[in-house]
C-alpha positions in Angstrom: 12.6 -8.4 3.6 10.7 -5.3 4.2 7.2 -4.5 5.2 5.7 -1.8 2.8 2.6 0.5 3.4 1.3 2.1 0.3 -1.6 4.3 -0.4 -3.5 3.8 -3.7 -5.5 6.7 -4.7 -8.5 5.9 -7.0 -11.2 8.3 -7.8 -10.4 10.6 -4.7 -10.5 7.4 -2.4 -7.5 6.3 -0.5 -7.0 2.5 -0.4 -4.3 1.2 2.1 -2.3 -1.6 0.8 0.5 -3.6 2.9 2.8 -6.0 1.4 6.1 -7.8 2.3 8.9 -7.7 -0.3 12.6 -7.8 -0.9 12.9 -4.8 -3.2 10.9 -1.5 -3.9 10.2 -2.6 -7.3 8.8 -6.0 -6.2 6.8 -4.3 -3.7 5.1 -2.0 -6.3 4.3 -5.0 -8.5 2.7 -6.8 -5.4 0.5 -3.8 -4.8 -1.1 -4.2 -8.3 -1.4 -7.9 -7.8 -3.1 -7.4 -4.4 -5.6 -4.9 -5.9 -6.4 -7.4 -8.7 -7.1 -10.1 -6.1 -9.1 -7.9 -3.9 -11.4 -6.2 -6.2 -13.7 -7.9 -8.6 -13.2 -5.0 -11.1 -9.9 -3.5 -10.6 -10.2 0.3 -9.8 -8.9 3.0 -11.9 -5.6 3.9 -10.1 -4.6 7.6 -10.1 -1.5 7.2 -8.0 0.4 4.5 -5.8 2.5 6.0 -3.2 4.9 4.6 -0.8 4.0 5.7 2.6 6.2 3.7 4.9 8.8 1.1 4.8 10.2 -1.0 7.6 12.6 -3.9 7.9 10.7 -6.9 9.1 11.5 -7.8 12.6 9.5 -9.3 15.4 7.0 -6.9 16.7 7.0 -4.2 13.7 3.8 -3.4 12.2 1.6 -0.4 10.9 -1.4 1.5 12.3 -3.9 2.1 9.5 -5.9 5.2 10.8 -8.5 6.7 8.5 -7.7 10.3 9.2 -3.9 9.8 8.3 -3.5 9.7 4.7 -1.7 11.4 1.9 -5.0 13.3 0.9 -5.3 15.1 4.3 -2.0 15.4 5.9 
């Protein structure tokens, strides 16, 4: 099982999404599911990018820092 950090770009806005999945394909599908659950009206998604992937172990995690995104690195 892996912990995935995605960045979803929608109308020049970056939306961070973190999911746990067994495969990359499943992770991308879960991103779309989580977007549907979070937003009342699903945003127009321009791009879904895998930003980080880590094997799930005790103590693993991600820091979601506003200034560190695909759009401004």
